[in-house]
C-alpha positions in Angstrom: 152.0 158.9 96.3 152.4 159.4 100.0 151.5 163.0 100.9 153.4 163.8 104.4 151.7 167.5 104.7 148.2 166.0 104.3 145.6 168.9 104.5 143.7 167.9 107.9 140.5 169.6 107.7 139.6 168.3 111.4 141.6 171.6 112.6 138.6 173.3 110.7 135.9 172.0 112.1 133.2 174.3 113.6 130.0 173.8 115.3 126.9 174.9 113.8 123.6 174.0 115.7 125.4 171.3 117.4 126.9 169.4 114.5 130.7 169.7 113.1 130.6 172.2 109.8 133.5 172.7 107.2 133.2 176.4 105.9 133.6 176.5 102.5 136.5 178.0 102.5 138.9 175.5 103.6 136.5 172.5 101.8 138.2 174.8 99.1 141.8 175.0 100.5 141.5 170.9 100.8 140.4 170.8 97.2 143.6 172.8 95.7 145.5 170.9 98.3 145.2 167.7 97.1 144.2 169.0 93.3 146.1 171.5 92.3 145.3 171.6 88.4 142.1 170.4 89.1 138.7 173.2 88.2 136.0 174.4 89.5 133.4 176.6 87.5 130.2 177.9 88.7 127.1 179.5 86.9 124.4 181.4 88.0 121.3 179.5 86.3 118.2 181.1 87.3 117.8 183.9 90.3 114.0 184.4 90.1 111.8 186.4 93.2 114.8 185.9 95.3 115.6 182.8 94.7 119.0 181.6 92.7 119.5 178.6 91.7 123.5 177.7 90.9 125.4 175.1 88.9 128.7 173.6 89.6 131.4 171.6 87.8 134.2 170.3 89.1 136.8 169.3 87.1 140.1 167.2 88.3 142.7 166.0 85.6 143.1 162.8 85.0 140.3 161.6 87.2 136.5 162.7 86.4 134.2 165.1 86.7 131.2 165.8 88.4 128.2 168.7 88.4 126.4 169.4 91.1 123.5 172.1 91.7 122.8 174.5 94.3 119.3 177.1 95.4 118.7 179.5 98.4 116.1 181.9 99.0 116.2 185.3 100.6 114.7 183.5 103.4 116.5 181.1 104.0 119.6 183.8 104.1 120.1 187.4 103.4 123.4 186.4 101.3 121.2 183.8 99.5 123.3 184.3 96.2 126.6 183.8 98.5 125.1 181.1 100.1 123.7 179.3 96.8 126.9 179.2 94.8 
């Protein structure tokens, strides 16, 4: 299937410390654009001593699934819970 209105992430890149970066909000738009029936489930696994660990489960029906992990601490970011997720 050819989509003539494909999402173009290059339009939404920003620079962070001199490197190109695609903000999470645009990654989610891209995911939804390409996988309208896809699912993303995040879960806070631990939150101790100002360190948060999240697990993310992503599923694309008919194409598979994957699990990823993320962690951050208050020493890294003031909004470390959001960043970890």
